[in-house]
N, C-alpha and C positions, 0 to 999 in steps of 0.2 A: 629393111631389116635394122633392128636398134642395135646399138654398138652395146659388145659383152664387157661386162667388166666381173673383175674377181674381189673377192672380199675375206681380209685376213684379221682373223680376232686372235688376240696375244693373249694367254692367261700363264701370267708369270708366277705362279705357286708351285713348291715342289716341296715334298715331304724331307729330302736331304738334295744339295746342291752337288753333284758329281765333280771329282777331281778336276778333271778336263775342262769343264764346262766354262764359257766365257759369254753365255746368252744373258739375256734380262730375265733372270730368274732370283726368286726370294725363297728361302727355307726360313720357317719359324713366325710366319706373318698370317697365320689361318685366322686370327680374328678380324683381319680387312676382307674376307672373301665376301660376305655379304653386300658391305658396302661397295667393292668393286664390281660384282656382279652389277649392281644399279648403276653404277659412273658407267660401265660397258653399254649398257641399255640405253641410258643418254647419250651418250657420245653416238651411237647407230642412229638415233633418232635425228640428233642436230645435224649429221653428216646428210643424212636424206634428205631435210629442209633445205640444204646448202646447194644442192644440186639442180641446176637449170634446164637441163635438158634431158629428155628419156632414155633410158638405156636397161639392160636384163644383167641380173646377176647370174654369172654362168660357174661359178665355183666359189665355195668357202670353206674356208680352212681355219680349223683351229689350232695353234700351234702354241710350244711354250718353253719353258716352263712344262708342266704336268696337267695338261686339260682337265685329264681323267680325275685329277686329284682334287677338283671341287664337287660338290654334289651334283649329281645329273640333273635334279630340278635346276639348276642356276643354269646349265648349260642349255636346258630346255627354253626356260625364260629368253635367254640370247637369242638363239634359234629363230623361236617365236616373232621377236622383234623383229629381226632380218626381214621373215616374210611377210610382216606386217607392213613394213613402210617399204620395201623397196620389190620389183617385180622378179621374183626369184624364178628361173626357169623350172620347168616341171622335171627335166632329166639333169638339173643341177649336180653337181659333184659335190659333196660335202663332207669332207676329210676331219677327222681327229688324230692328234697325236697322242698316244698312250704308253707309260712305262708298263710292262707286265706285271708289275709289283702293286698297281694301284686298280685294276679290274677283278671283277668278279662276274660269274654268269649271270646274275641279276643285272648289273650295272651296264653289262655289254646288250643284254636283251634289251633294257630300257634305253641305251642310246641309238639303237637300231630302231625301235618304235619312234623314237624321236625325230628320227631322218637321217641320221648319220649313215651314208651307204660305203665309205671308204674309210679305213682305221689304218694306221700307221704305228708298230709296235716297236719300241727302241730295243731289238735283242741286243746289239752291239758284239755280243761274242758267246760262244758256248763252252767256253773256259773258265770254271770256276774262279780260278787265280786273277785270269785277266780282267774279270768281274769285279775282283775285290780292288784290284789295284786302281778301276775306274772309280770305284767308290758306286758301282751300281747296286740299287737294294733290290736285286732279284737274281735269280739263279736259271739255268739251263730248262728245268724242269718248271719252272713260272713260263716260259716264253712257250713252251709245247702246251701248256695248261692254257695259257691265255689263247693261242690260235684255236685251240680247240672249241673254246667258251665262244669265240669270234664267231667260228662258222655255224655253231649251233644257234647263236643269234640270228643268221642269217649274214652275214657279212660276206658276200661272194669277191671283193675286192681288197685285198690286204698288202700291206708292205710291210717288210721287215728291214729294219736300217744295223747295218754291221760297220765296225771300224778297222783298219786295217792298220799298220804301222804302230800297233803299242809296244811301248817299252818292253823286252822281254818275251815277246810273241814270237813264235816262229814259223815256219813254213808250215809244218805240221799241225799245228793248233789253229792256224787260219785255213787250213782243207777243211779241218774237222768243223769248226764254224759254218764255213760255206756250204757242206755237205748236209750238217742237218739242217740250216734253212731251208736248201733246197728239196730236204725231205719234207719239209712241211707246206710245200707246194704254194707258196705266196704268189699273187699275180704281178706283184712289184717288189725290187730289191733296190734299196740305195745303199751304195759301197762308200764310206768315207776314208779318207788319208787323214790320221790324229795328227793335229797343228796344237803343239804348245803354246797358248796364250798368255802373254803379261796378266796378271793379277789372279791367276789361278793356282790352286795346290800343285799341279804339275811342275808348274814353271818354278815354284820354291823348292820344292823336291830336286827338281833338276840342279839349280844353283848350288844346292846344298850336298849336291853329289850323290843322293839319295836313288834318282833312277837315270838312266844314259838317256841320251838324244834317240828318237825312232832312226832305225838304220834305212836311209834312203834308196839304196840298192836292193834291200829286202822289202820293202814296200813296194817298189817297183816290178819286183819279181811277183809279190802277192796280187798287185792289180792285175798284169799281164797273166797268171792263173785264173783269175775271176772272169777274165775276158774271155777265156778259151773254154772253161768248163759251162758258163752262162749261156754263152753260142751254143755249146753241144746240146743245152738243154731247152734249146727254143726260146732263149729271152732275146728282145730285142734292144740292144745297147743304144738307147736313143738319145742320152746326153753324158757329159763325162762321166759320172758318179751316178747314173741311173739306167736299171733295166726293165721291161715288161713283157709281160706274155700279151697273146692276142686273145679275143674273143672274137667268133663269128666274123673273122676278117679285120675287126677293127682292134688298134691297140689300146692296151689299158694304162699308158703311159699319164703320169699326174697332170691333169689339166688345168690344175690350179698352178702349178710350177710352170709347165708350159706358156701361161700368160705372163709370168718373168720374164723368160727366155726369149720369148718373141716380142718383148718390150710394148707389151698392152698394157692397159691401164688397169689399176687395182686400188681398194682402198686399204688403207690400216688403221685398225680399231686398237684400243687397250695400250697399256703403258710401254713406251718404247717401240710400238709398231711404227713402220714406214708405210708411205702410201704414196704413189705416181697416177697423178690426175689431173686433167687438163694442162700438161705438160709442167706442171708443178710436183715440187718433192715435198712430201711432209713429213715431219719427224715429232711423234709424241713425246712428252718428258716421261722419263724412264722411272722414276720413284713409282711406287704405291701410293701413296700417300700424297704424292704432290699431284698425281694422275688424277685421283679422287676430288681434289680441291680443285684443280683446273676444271673439270668438267663439271662438276656442281655449282661452281661459281659463273658458270659459261662465260669466261675470259674471252674476250673479242679477238679474233684472227682473222686476219683477209682469206676470203674462199678460196680453195672448195677445203682449208683446215677446218676442222673443231676446234674447241677450246681448248684441248687438249696437247695441241702442238705447239713446241717450243722454235720451230723453224718450219718456215714456208719459203721454198727457193724457186722462183718461175726458171726453167732450165731454158738456156738459149739453144738454138736450132743446131749449132756447131757441136755442144756439148750432148745433146741428145743424138746424135749422129755416132759419135765415139761411142756411148752406152751401148747402142742398138749393136754394134760391131761386138764388143765385148762379151755380151750376154748371149748373143745370137750364135756365136761361133762354138759355144758349149753344145749347141745340138749338132750331134755329131754325122748324122745323116741329111738333115734338112739345113743345117747352117744358116746362112743370110741370104734369103730371098732377092735375086736383083731387080726385079721387076717391082716387089712389095716395096723395098727401100726406095726406088724411085719414087712411087706411089707417096709414100710415107714423108719423104723429105725434099723431093722436087729436084734430086742431084742423083746423078749415078754414082754409083760405089766408087768406079775407078776413077770418076772425074775430081774425088777429093782425097781418096783413100790409094791412088794410082801407085805412088812409091813404096807405100806398106807392103800392098797385095803382090807389086812385081818382087820386091825385096823376099817375102817369106816364102813365096811361090818357088822362087830361087834357090832357097833352101830347104824345100821339099816339104815343107811345113802347112802350106795351104793348097788347095786345087778347085777346079770349078767343076759342079757336074751338073749334068739335065736332069730337071725333073719337072713333069708337065709342064712342057712347053716353056720352062723358064730355067736360067741358070741360077747356081745356087751357089755361092762360095763357102768352103766347110773344110775344116780340119784334115789333113792327111791321116792315113794310120799311124804314122810314126810320131806324129803331133799330139797323142792324146796324152804321152806322159809330158810334154812340154809345153801345156797349153798356157801356160801363166806368160811364156816369154811369149807366145805370140798376141798375147792381149794387151801385154804391155807396150804394143807396139801401136795400138791404137786409143791412149788414153794419153791425155796433156799436151795433144798437139797443137801448135800453133795455127790460126784459122787460116785455111785455104784462101787466096786472093779472089776465087771465083764468087766464093760466097759473098764476100762484102760486095763484088763488083755487080753481082745479081740483086743484092738489095739496093745499091744506087741507083741502078737502072729500073729497078721496080717505084721506088721511092720518087724520083724525079720524072717518070714518064708523064706525059699529060695527055690525057683521055682526048 
């Protein structure tokens, strides 16, 4: 069985950059779209040539930015290139993010015919005042219409994004947003607490006293409300911020994001995209013009990176172990599988993280669960709102002596 790798493709263009957004996105650079599409195609071809072992693509995710802001023909050309140069599984999950204000009945039909089989709509809120504060360029009716059009186009795997903890948001408006989202019957929901990031209009407004800091206690209550309501609606809470229905006994959890949380390899394509391949972290240059220039001039970078990369870092064993714990513990039911951890790294979890696990279990924040004849370390229910406190215990740690000792014994052993 060949390894399964995921493919992330970043489309950084937006009609308007939202007030809270700190992603690598740009408005007003539409003239660069044709050249950017060609550069993305060229980078995909470069990456395919660099790989030295066979694998299959299990998921493709077009994120942004607003991928649906560029012509469908461009998205089609990119996707066709992926199919041409990679071995894409027949059942590959192919997702696209969309702003409800940038889709039409026709564009959604064309996307579905092109091969996209999962769509994620940035609903964010059902309250017009909250949408205006966020500087979203759609209204609640646009969300309802976009969902209807997506269903008519044949999308039967649909996600809605919502934000809680918005300045001025009340429990009542949050409940109304969540209830409207549930009424649209999405297969998946992603609920994110607003964070005010440096360099955003929200940060400047906060500093000038134009908005208040989000109320952490209210945000916690909003999260707890969502957990209860979505559980009653039979959504599986499989990751801290994500819920999914089941179909035919199978979860509709986002397979692409599961690849990240299970610390499995993925390729990052596009301006500012990150990748994780062959134990290397790759980071592409962020600017659109710089990205196009680097790709088209085929600047030499060490494998497995393309010429778009400005950073290629080989991650040592201890760094990978720590990152595995941080991302894996986001999975609420699955957590980090003891057997898989041992197979991946050659050490038992308690052998290298014994002190951290003991401490957090003593605080009631971690627990062991039995699943499929293997133990899984996972967050307790009370830790869901304290997850960052748990993650901090597994990052930036000094390397345990047991790792150095095993390396020494391995390198000095005489066959």
